[in-house]
N, C-alpha and C positions, 0 to 999 in steps of 0.2 A: 837102214836108214841111209837119206843122202840130206846129210846136212844136220838140221833139224827137224824134216819132213821125211814121216813115211811114207814110203812110195811103194806099191803094187802093180806089176806089168799083170794085163791079160784077165783082166778082172771078169769080167762077162763071158761066154761065151759070143761067138762069130756071129750066132744068130738073134740070140738078146741084145747085145750092142748096135743092129741094125733097128731091134724092135725096139730100141729109145731112141736111135733120130730120125727112125722115121715119126714115134708119137712128138716128139719136138716140134719138126718141119707142119707135122697138119695143123698143127695150134699156134701157127706164125701168131693169126688178127688176134691171139688171145695172151699174148705177151706185153707188160707191159714197161712205162717205165720204172726204171727202179728207185728205186727211194733209200736214205736212209736211217737209222735210229736214233733218234735224238731224246733223251730227257727216262723218265718212268717208263711211257709208252707210245709215245709221238712218233711218227718220222715224215719224210718231209724232202721233194725234190732238189738235188744238191749238184749241180752238173759240172762245178770247181773240185766235187770231189769224188763223185759217182757216176758215171754213164755206160748204160747197159739193158736189155731189157729181162723180163723176167718173167717167169710163168708160175702160177701160185696152185693152178688147178691139175695137180698130180696122182690125183686116186689113182686111177687105172694099172700106172705102173709103179707105184707107191712100195706093194707088196714085192713084187720083185728085185727091189735098189735095195728095199729094208731087210727083208731077211740076209740075203747077201752079204748085206755090211754088218749084220750082225754074227754071223759066220765067223768072223776072221775077229770078230769084238776081242775076244781074250788076247789073242796073239798080240794087234795092237796096243792093247791097253799093256800089256809086259814090256812091250818095248819100249814105250814111255813110264818105263812102273808106277801105273796111277792101277791105287786098290778095283778090286772089280764093284760095280754097282750096277743097284737096279735103274734100268733104262726106262724112264716116266713119259719119253714120247720125243720122238724122229721126226726134224723138221726136213721138207725137199722142196725143193724148188731149181728149176731151171733158168739157167741163164746162160744171155745170147752177145755174144761179144762185139761187134762188130768198127767200123775204120774208126776211128781216133778215141775209142773207147777204154774206159780203166778203172781201176780202184783205188786209191786213195790207203797210207798205211794205216791200217786199221787194226783192231781187236772185233772179235766174235761176241767177245759177254760183254756184260757192264752191267749195267741197272735194271731196274726194271725184269719184264719179261726174257729178257736174253740171259740175264742172272743164275741163270741154272744149268745153262750151255755147259758142259764140258768137252766136249770130243769133234774138231772137223773134219767133213773130208768134201773133198771135190772130185767129181769122177767127169776125165775129160775123154767124150765124142764128136765127133767133126765127120767133114769131107776126104775124103783120102782123091789123090796128093790134098795135102793139108792147102788149103786158100787162101791164108792168113798166115800171118807174121808177126811176131810179136808177141803179145798177154801170156809174158811167163808168169808164175806165183814165183814173189820175193817172198822170203822167210828170215826176221830178223829175228824171230824165238824170244823165251820170256819177256814180258813187259818193260817188267827195274832193266833186264841186261840191257832191252832193246834201245834203250834211252840210253845208256854210255856214250861214251867216244868214238868206243873199237866195234857198234851197229854195225855202220854198212862194212868194215870191214870180213864180220863173220855172216855177213847174209848170205843166204842160200837161195840159189835162182832155178826154179824148174822151169821149165818149156814142155807146154801141153804138147798130151802121147798119147795118139789114138790109143783108147779100152784101157788104161791107168788110170790106177783112183792114187790122192794121197791122203793122209789124216793128217792131223795134229790139234794138241790144244787150244781149245779155243782161248784161250786168252792169250799166247801165242802174237802180235805186232807182225803184222804182211801185207803184202798190198798187191794186185792183178796192175801189169808194165801195159802201155796203150797197147793195142791191136790194130794193125795194120789190115786191112783187107780190102784192093783194093777196087773189085768189083764191086762191092757194098750193096750183095744182095745176100739178102738173112738167113739163106742154105748154105753161102759161103762164112759164117758167125763161127768165131770160136763160140764150143760150144760146151756147155757144162752141167754134169745134177750138182747141186751142192748143199748139204745136207747138216744136221747139228743135231749129237745125242744129246738129251738133257738127263740130269740126275733127277 
């Protein structure tokens, strides 16, 4: 554990990591502008709150990612002292963040369809040497604690590390800091596979 974030390194074999990156590159034209969830079901674009591009059609890589995540789930749950639960659904998407893109502080669970999210994971997969800076995950922790005056002091900042994955409870308050990508090229983006396990 790093602060209140569980970080696992070398999560996929090098060939699997390459395949995941190449899959995202091959689908560049299918990425769409990210949105934020509002209310019970609705979502909308809000470029003051979130800027990135997202790929939702991930069927061909879903088995690889979901099976690997499930293989470490018992360990992850023990680290957070979360009771084992039947996983009803795994959401998966790919996010590309480029120059001056971010995601302000938020929780991944809430009303409506995201209410059953229990655990969030973020897998980092990008070009080497890393062609961007920034894009750190800043974790404030449980929502109640995160609203205290000491929240900033207790925050954990994770720098994107190739082939690593982070897990955290979906109700933790967190943000993605601005990415700097001078080339502006899609292939140089901060690339993540983001997922949520539903109870």
